[in-house]
C-alpha positions as a LaTeX table, in Angstrom:
\begin{tabular}{lrrr}
\hline
Residue & $x$ (\AA) & $y$ (\AA) & $z$ (\AA) \\
\hline
Met1 & 156.42 & $-38.29$ & $-28.30$ \\
Glu2 & 154.24 & $-37.90$ & $-31.22$ \\
Phe3 & 151.39 & $-38.99$ & $-28.75$ \\
Arg4 & 152.09 & $-36.17$ & $-26.48$ \\
Arg5 & 152.17 & $-33.72$ & $-29.20$ \\
Arg6 & 148.82 & $-35.15$ & $-30.54$ \\
His7 & 147.37 & $-34.82$ & $-27.12$ \\
Glu8 & 148.64 & $-31.10$ & $-26.59$ \\
Thr9 & 147.04 & $-30.35$ & $-29.97$ \\
Leu10 & 144.01 & $-31.56$ & $-29.48$ \\
Phe11 & 143.51 & $-29.89$ & $-25.92$ \\
Tyr12 & 144.31 & $-26.52$ & $-27.25$ \\
Lys13 & 141.97 & $-27.11$ & $-29.85$ \\
Lys14 & 139.37 & $-27.64$ & $-27.49$ \\
Leu15 & 140.30 & $-24.77$ & $-25.19$ \\
Ile16 & 140.41 & $-22.77$ & $-28.28$ \\
Gly17 & 136.63 & $-23.98$ & $-28.87$ \\
Ile18 & 135.29 & $-23.14$ & $-25.59$ \\
Asn19 & 137.00 & $-19.57$ & $-25.49$ \\
Gly20 & 135.45 & $-19.00$ & $-28.92$ \\
Met21 & 132.14 & $-20.00$ & $-27.72$ \\
Lys22 & 132.44 & $-17.69$ & $-25.00$ \\
Asn23 & 133.22 & $-15.06$ & $-26.77$ \\
Ile24 & 130.32 & $-15.77$ & $-29.31$ \\
Leu25 & 127.96 & $-16.04$ & $-26.41$ \\
Trp26 & 129.58 & $-12.65$ & $-25.09$ \\
Val27 & 129.12 & $-10.69$ & $-28.44$ \\
Leu28 & 125.41 & $-11.99$ & $-28.48$ \\
Leu29 & 124.76 & $-11.00$ & $-24.84$ \\
Leu30 & 126.51 & $-7.53$ & $-25.73$ \\
Val31 & 124.22 & $-7.02$ & $-29.24$ \\
Ser32 & 121.11 & $-8.02$ & $-27.38$ \\
Asn33 & 121.43 & $-5.43$ & $-24.46$ \\
Phe34 & 122.27 & $-2.86$ & $-27.22$ \\
Leu35 & 119.17 & $-3.73$ & $-29.33$ \\
Leu36 & 116.68 & $-4.08$ & $-26.63$ \\
Pro37 & 116.75 & $-0.48$ & $-25.76$ \\
Gln38 & 116.41 & 0.48 & $-29.27$ \\
Thr39 & 113.50 & $-1.73$ & $-29.91$ \\
Glu40 & 111.88 & $-0.46$ & $-26.79$ \\
Ala41 & 112.45 & 3.40 & $-27.73$ \\
Lys42 & 111.14 & 2.36 & $-31.31$ \\
Ser43 & 107.96 & 0.87 & $-29.93$ \\
Asn44 & 107.40 & 3.82 & $-27.56$ \\
Ser45 & 108.44 & 6.58 & $-30.30$ \\
Leu46 & 106.63 & 9.60 & $-31.28$ \\
His47 & 106.74 & 8.36 & $-34.71$ \\
Gln48 & 105.06 & 4.97 & $-33.86$ \\
Ala49 & 102.50 & 7.15 & $-32.28$ \\
Ile50 & 101.74 & 9.22 & $-35.40$ \\
Val51 & 101.53 & 6.21 & $-37.79$ \\
Gly52 & 99.53 & 4.08 & $-35.62$ \\
Lys53 & 96.27 & 2.21 & $-36.37$ \\
Gln54 & 94.45 & 4.36 & $-33.50$ \\
Arg55 & 94.52 & 7.59 & $-35.87$ \\
Ser56 & 92.01 & 7.98 & $-38.45$ \\
Val57 & 92.78 & 8.08 & $-41.97$ \\
Glu58 & 91.43 & 11.74 & $-42.31$ \\
His59 & 93.47 & 12.70 & $-39.39$ \\
Lys60 & 96.88 & 11.20 & $-40.85$ \\
Gln61 & 95.68 & 13.22 & $-44.19$ \\
Arg62 & 96.35 & 16.66 & $-42.38$ \\
Asp63 & 99.64 & 15.66 & $-41.50$ \\
Lys64 & 101.10 & 17.51 & $-44.38$ \\
Tyr65 & 99.51 & 20.50 & $-43.05$ \\
Arg66 & 100.04 & 20.21 & $-38.93$ \\
His67 & 103.33 & 18.50 & $-38.99$ \\
Pro68 & 102.87 & 16.57 & $-35.65$ \\
Gln69 & 106.33 & 14.91 & $-35.29$ \\
Gln70 & 108.01 & 18.39 & $-36.35$ \\
Thr71 & 105.66 & 20.44 & $-33.86$ \\
Leu72 & 105.92 & 18.29 & $-30.93$ \\
Glu73 & 109.81 & 17.72 & $-31.32$ \\
Phe74 & 110.18 & 21.60 & $-31.41$ \\
Phe75 & 107.96 & 21.72 & $-28.02$ \\
Asp76 & 110.20 & 18.93 & $-26.78$ \\
Val77 & 107.69 & 16.83 & $-25.73$ \\
Lys78 & 109.31 & 13.39 & $-24.16$ \\
Asn79 & 107.21 & 10.30 & $-23.61$ \\
Asn80 & 108.05 & 10.57 & $-19.57$ \\
Met81 & 106.20 & 13.83 & $-19.16$ \\
Thr82 & 103.32 & 15.24 & $-17.67$ \\
Val83 & 101.68 & 16.85 & $-20.69$ \\
Val84 & 98.36 & 19.08 & $-20.75$ \\
Glu85 & 96.29 & 19.30 & $-23.95$ \\
Val86 & 94.08 & 22.32 & $-23.61$ \\
Trp87 & 90.72 & 22.11 & $-25.71$ \\
Pro88 & 91.84 & 19.04 & $-27.71$ \\
Gly89 & 88.41 & 19.07 & $-29.94$ \\
Glu90 & 87.97 & 15.80 & $-31.49$ \\
Gly91 & 91.18 & 14.72 & $-30.21$ \\
Trp92 & 93.15 & 15.24 & $-33.45$ \\
Tyr93 & 96.38 & 15.53 & $-31.11$ \\
Thr94 & 95.18 & 13.56 & $-28.51$ \\
Glu95 & 95.33 & 10.26 & $-30.64$ \\
Ile96 & 99.32 & 10.83 & $-31.01$ \\
Leu97 & 99.69 & 12.03 & $-27.50$ \\
Ala98 & 97.76 & 9.44 & $-25.49$ \\
Pro99 & 99.51 & 6.52 & $-26.84$ \\
Tyr100 & 102.87 & 8.20 & $-26.79$ \\
Leu101 & 102.55 & 9.17 & $-22.98$ \\
Lys102 & 100.76 & 6.02 & $-21.79$ \\
Asp103 & 103.23 & 3.73 & $-20.55$ \\
His104 & 105.80 & 6.42 & $-18.71$ \\
Gly105 & 104.12 & 9.85 & $-18.95$ \\
Lys106 & 100.85 & 11.36 & $-18.26$ \\
Leu107 & 98.20 & 13.39 & $-20.47$ \\
Tyr108 & 95.65 & 15.55 & $-19.05$ \\
Ala109 & 93.23 & 16.53 & $-21.60$ \\
Ala110 & 91.55 & 19.97 & $-20.36$ \\
His111 & 88.23 & 19.79 & $-22.65$ \\
Phe112 & 84.61 & 22.04 & $-22.12$ \\
Ser113 & 82.08 & 21.56 & $-19.44$ \\
Ala114 & 79.54 & 19.31 & $-19.40$ \\
Asp115 & 77.24 & 22.35 & $-18.44$ \\
Ala116 & 78.47 & 24.63 & $-21.19$ \\
Asp117 & 75.87 & 26.88 & $-22.53$ \\
Glu118 & 76.80 & 26.46 & $-26.35$ \\
Ala119 & 75.16 & 23.43 & $-28.03$ \\
Tyr120 & 78.63 & 22.92 & $-30.27$ \\
Phe121 & 80.83 & 22.56 & $-26.87$ \\
Lys122 & 78.62 & 19.85 & $-25.30$ \\
Lys123 & 78.32 & 18.17 & $-28.69$ \\
Asn124 & 82.43 & 18.20 & $-29.00$ \\
Leu125 & 82.74 & 16.91 & $-25.47$ \\
Asn126 & 80.32 & 13.95 & $-25.93$ \\
Glu127 & 82.39 & 12.88 & $-29.11$ \\
Phe128 & 85.51 & 13.27 & $-27.25$ \\
Val129 & 84.23 & 11.44 & $-24.11$ \\
Lys130 & 82.86 & 8.63 & $-26.48$ \\
Lys131 & 86.24 & 8.17 & $-28.24$ \\
Ile132 & 88.38 & 7.81 & $-25.30$ \\
Lys133 & 85.83 & 5.41 & $-23.68$ \\
Thr134 & 85.57 & 3.23 & $-26.75$ \\
Gln135 & 89.30 & 2.69 & $-26.94$ \\
Pro136 & 90.47 & 2.18 & $-23.48$ \\
Lys137 & 93.74 & 0.51 & $-24.17$ \\
Val138 & 94.99 & 3.88 & $-26.01$ \\
Tyr139 & 93.26 & 6.38 & $-24.03$ \\
Gly140 & 92.40 & 4.80 & $-20.58$ \\
Lys141 & 94.98 & 6.41 & $-18.73$ \\
Val142 & 93.71 & 10.41 & $-20.21$ \\
Lys143 & 92.68 & 12.53 & $-17.39$ \\
Leu144 & 89.91 & 14.70 & $-18.29$ \\
Thr145 & 89.68 & 18.15 & $-16.89$ \\
Val146 & 87.66 & 21.04 & $-17.56$ \\
Leu147 & 88.57 & 24.35 & $-18.88$ \\
Gln148 & 85.58 & 26.44 & $-19.04$ \\
Pro149 & 86.41 & 30.16 & $-18.55$ \\
Pro150 & 85.77 & 32.20 & $-16.65$ \\
Lys151 & 84.13 & 29.59 & $-14.25$ \\
Phe152 & 86.75 & 26.61 & $-14.53$ \\
Leu153 & 89.86 & 27.04 & $-14.72$ \\
Gln154 & 91.91 & 24.03 & $-12.77$ \\
Ile155 & 93.34 & 22.65 & $-15.91$ \\
Ala156 & 95.91 & 20.27 & $-14.05$ \\
Pro157 & 97.12 & 20.19 & $-10.48$ \\
Asp158 & 98.93 & 23.72 & $-9.93$ \\
Gly159 & 102.77 & 23.24 & $-10.92$ \\
Ser160 & 102.54 & 19.51 & $-12.21$ \\
Ala161 & 102.95 & 19.80 & $-15.71$ \\
Asp162 & 106.19 & 19.78 & $-17.95$ \\
Arg163 & 104.25 & 20.89 & $-21.18$ \\
Val164 & 100.76 & 22.52 & $-21.56$ \\
Leu165 & 100.12 & 22.35 & $-25.51$ \\
Thr166 & 97.12 & 24.34 & $-27.62$ \\
Phe167 & 96.55 & 24.35 & $-31.28$ \\
Arg168 & 94.43 & 26.83 & $-32.65$ \\
Asn169 & 92.43 & 27.79 & $-29.72$ \\
Val170 & 93.68 & 31.53 & $-28.77$ \\
His171 & 91.09 & 33.05 & $-31.20$ \\
Asn172 & 88.34 & 31.18 & $-29.51$ \\
Trp173 & 89.47 & 32.49 & $-25.74$ \\
Met174 & 89.58 & 36.25 & $-27.49$ \\
Lys175 & 86.14 & 36.04 & $-28.64$ \\
Gly176 & 85.11 & 35.44 & $-25.30$ \\
Asp177 & 87.28 & 37.86 & $-23.68$ \\
Gln178 & 89.00 & 34.93 & $-21.84$ \\
Ala179 & 92.46 & 34.67 & $-23.25$ \\
Ala180 & 94.13 & 36.61 & $-20.35$ \\
Ala181 & 92.56 & 34.09 & $-17.93$ \\
Val182 & 93.37 & 30.97 & $-19.79$ \\
Phe183 & 97.24 & 32.05 & $-20.34$ \\
Asn184 & 97.15 & 32.46 & $-16.46$ \\
Ala185 & 95.62 & 29.12 & $-16.00$ \\
Met186 & 98.22 & 27.65 & $-18.16$ \\
Tyr187 & 101.02 & 29.45 & $-16.29$ \\
Lys188 & 99.47 & 27.98 & $-13.32$ \\
Ala189 & 99.88 & 24.36 & $-14.40$ \\
Leu190 & 103.31 & 24.12 & $-15.48$ \\
Lys191 & 106.13 & 23.45 & $-13.63$ \\
Pro192 & 108.97 & 26.22 & $-13.14$ \\
Gly193 & 110.91 & 25.56 & $-16.47$ \\
Gly194 & 107.75 & 23.93 & $-17.80$ \\
Ile195 & 107.15 & 24.97 & $-21.66$ \\
Leu196 & 103.83 & 26.08 & $-23.12$ \\
Gly197 & 103.79 & 25.29 & $-26.68$ \\
Val198 & 101.13 & 27.10 & $-28.81$ \\
Val199 & 99.77 & 26.90 & $-32.20$ \\
Glu200 & 97.71 & 29.38 & $-34.19$ \\
His201 & 96.43 & 30.96 & $-37.33$ \\
Arg202 & 98.99 & 33.65 & $-37.99$ \\
Asn203 & 97.38 & 36.94 & $-38.91$ \\
Ser204 & 99.47 & 39.47 & $-40.80$ \\
Thr205 & 101.50 & 42.03 & $-39.36$ \\
Leu206 & 100.09 & 44.81 & $-41.91$ \\
Lys207 & 96.61 & 44.50 & $-40.37$ \\
Pro208 & 95.51 & 45.93 & $-36.67$ \\
Gln209 & 94.72 & 42.80 & $-34.60$ \\
Asp210 & 90.89 & 42.37 & $-34.10$ \\
Thr211 & 90.62 & 41.96 & $-30.10$ \\
Lys212 & 87.88 & 39.49 & $-30.96$ \\
Ala213 & 89.67 & 37.85 & $-33.87$ \\
Ala214 & 86.48 & 37.33 & $-35.72$ \\
Ser215 & 88.78 & 36.25 & $-38.91$ \\
Gly216 & 89.82 & 33.71 & $-36.68$ \\
Tyr217 & 93.54 & 34.84 & $-37.39$ \\
Val218 & 95.89 & 36.37 & $-34.27$ \\
Ser219 & 99.13 & 38.11 & $-34.25$ \\
Glu220 & 102.26 & 36.74 & $-33.48$ \\
Asp221 & 103.13 & 39.94 & $-31.12$ \\
Tyr222 & 99.35 & 39.85 & $-29.49$ \\
Val223 & 99.96 & 35.83 & $-28.48$ \\
Ile224 & 103.39 & 37.00 & $-27.03$ \\
Ala225 & 101.87 & 39.86 & $-25.35$ \\
Leu226 & 99.49 & 37.58 & $-23.65$ \\
Ala227 & 101.99 & 34.97 & $-22.57$ \\
Arg228 & 104.50 & 37.50 & $-21.00$ \\
Asn229 & 101.54 & 38.92 & $-19.08$ \\
Ala230 & 100.87 & 35.78 & $-17.69$ \\
Gly231 & 104.37 & 35.41 & $-16.45$ \\
Phe232 & 105.98 & 33.61 & $-19.47$ \\
Glu233 & 109.18 & 34.25 & $-20.95$ \\
Phe234 & 109.50 & 33.81 & $-24.81$ \\
Leu235 & 111.46 & 30.73 & $-25.86$ \\
Gly236 & 111.51 & 30.60 & $-29.60$ \\
Lys237 & 109.33 & 30.21 & $-32.67$ \\
Ser238 & 109.30 & 27.89 & $-35.55$ \\
Glu239 & 108.05 & 27.90 & $-39.23$ \\
Ile240 & 107.12 & 24.24 & $-39.22$ \\
Asn241 & 103.51 & 25.12 & $-39.64$ \\
Ala242 & 103.84 & 28.37 & $-42.22$ \\
Asn243 & 101.90 & 28.36 & $-45.46$ \\
Ser244 & 102.85 & 31.32 & $-47.39$ \\
Lys245 & 99.89 & 30.60 & $-50.00$ \\
Asp246 & 97.55 & 31.90 & $-47.21$ \\
Thr247 & 96.58 & 35.49 & $-47.74$ \\
Lys248 & 94.43 & 35.69 & $-44.59$ \\
Asp249 & 91.49 & 37.85 & $-46.57$ \\
Tyr250 & 88.77 & 35.58 & $-47.39$ \\
Pro251 & 84.66 & 35.87 & $-46.98$ \\
Glu252 & 84.48 & 33.63 & $-44.00$ \\
Gly253 & 87.60 & 34.17 & $-42.57$ \\
Val254 & 90.29 & 31.27 & $-41.63$ \\
Trp255 & 87.12 & 28.97 & $-42.00$ \\
Thr256 & 87.06 & 29.81 & $-45.97$ \\
Leu257 & 90.09 & 27.25 & $-46.15$ \\
Pro258 & 90.22 & 23.60 & $-45.39$ \\
Pro259 & 89.53 & 21.58 & $-43.37$ \\
Ala260 & 86.61 & 23.98 & $-42.86$ \\
Leu261 & 85.94 & 25.13 & $-46.53$ \\
Arg262 & 82.73 & 27.24 & $-45.15$ \\
Leu263 & 81.66 & 28.47 & $-48.67$ \\
Lys264 & 81.29 & 24.41 & $-49.79$ \\
Asp265 & 81.53 & 24.29 & $-53.48$ \\
Lys266 & 82.20 & 27.68 & $-54.23$ \\
Asp267 & 85.66 & 28.37 & $-55.37$ \\
Arg268 & 86.79 & 24.90 & $-53.58$ \\
Glu269 & 89.40 & 24.06 & $-55.71$ \\
Lys270 & 90.99 & 27.41 & $-55.20$ \\
Tyr271 & 90.83 & 27.33 & $-51.47$ \\
Leu272 & 92.02 & 23.45 & $-51.43$ \\
Ala273 & 95.05 & 24.48 & $-53.46$ \\
Ile274 & 95.92 & 26.94 & $-50.79$ \\
Gly275 & 95.43 & 24.50 & $-48.30$ \\
Glu276 & 95.22 & 24.90 & $-44.24$ \\
Ser277 & 96.13 & 28.12 & $-42.64$ \\
Asp278 & 99.55 & 29.72 & $-42.06$ \\
Arg279 & 100.24 & 29.12 & $-38.44$ \\
Met280 & 102.54 & 30.29 & $-36.10$ \\
Thr281 & 104.29 & 27.92 & $-33.52$ \\
Ile282 & 105.47 & 29.46 & $-30.72$ \\
Lys283 & 107.02 & 28.19 & $-27.33$ \\
Phe284 & 107.17 & 29.95 & $-24.04$ \\
Ile285 & 108.93 & 29.15 & $-20.51$ \\
Lys286 & 107.92 & 29.55 & $-17.12$ \\
Pro287 & 110.60 & 30.94 & $-15.39$ \\
Arg288 & 112.53 & 28.56 & $-12.42$ \\
\hline
\end{tabular}
C-alpha cells in the first residue's frame, strides 16, 4: 500500500512537471509572438527614421523648428504608402521618408529638371542625385521624377499616390506663375481619398497677398484657394510649425531668418533668437 502511494505521488509529480513545462513553453511562445511585431514595428517606425544615422547633424538640429515626427503624423503618412515628395531640395525630408518607406512603401522624389535654365536648379538636383547614389542602402528605392513647370508636370503615375507632400515650395511656384499648374499636377498624382500635405511660410492675415510672394510668405487663404481650385477639399490644419516670434517684416523677407540668414552677421543674434519662420501646416483630400 505504501509502495503504491509513493508510486502514484511520483507519477503525479512527473505529470505536473511535464504539464508545467508545456505551460511555460506556451507562455514563451505567446510572448515571442507578441514581441516580434512590436520589434519589427519599432525598427520600421517613423521615430527610428528620424533618429537614424543617415540624417546629417545639421538637419537634426533643425527638428526643433520643423517637427518632422508631428508633421508626418498629422499628414497621416504610413510606411506602406506611396508618397510623392515635391521639390525635395537637398533632401531634408527625404532622409526621413526614404528609410521609413523603403521596405513596405514607395517614395517618388519630384525634383528639378536636369535641363533647367537656372543654375541653382541644376546644382540642387546634382547634389540630391549624389546623395541618393552614394547611399544605396538608404535611397536605392527612391524613384526620381521631374517637376519643372510648365514643361514637366508628371510627378508620379496618375492616381497612384496615397500622399503628396511639399515643404516650403508654394512661394517658388507663385514666383514663376506656376502654382495653379503644380496644384493640378499634385491632384492628378493622388488616388481618390489621397491627401496633400503642405507646409509653407505663413503670411500675416493683415497684409494683402503678393501674387509673386517676393517675401517668401504666403497666406493660408491663398494656399487653400489654390488647392480648392485644383479640386481638393480642405481637411484640416495644425499649429505644429507655428512661430509667434516671427514678425514677417524683414529686409530680406523670410530669408533674413535662419537657416538662410541672408544678412549674415548683421543682427545675427536677433534673428537667431526669433528662429525659423512661422509656418502653416495644412492638409487637403482628393474627393473619392
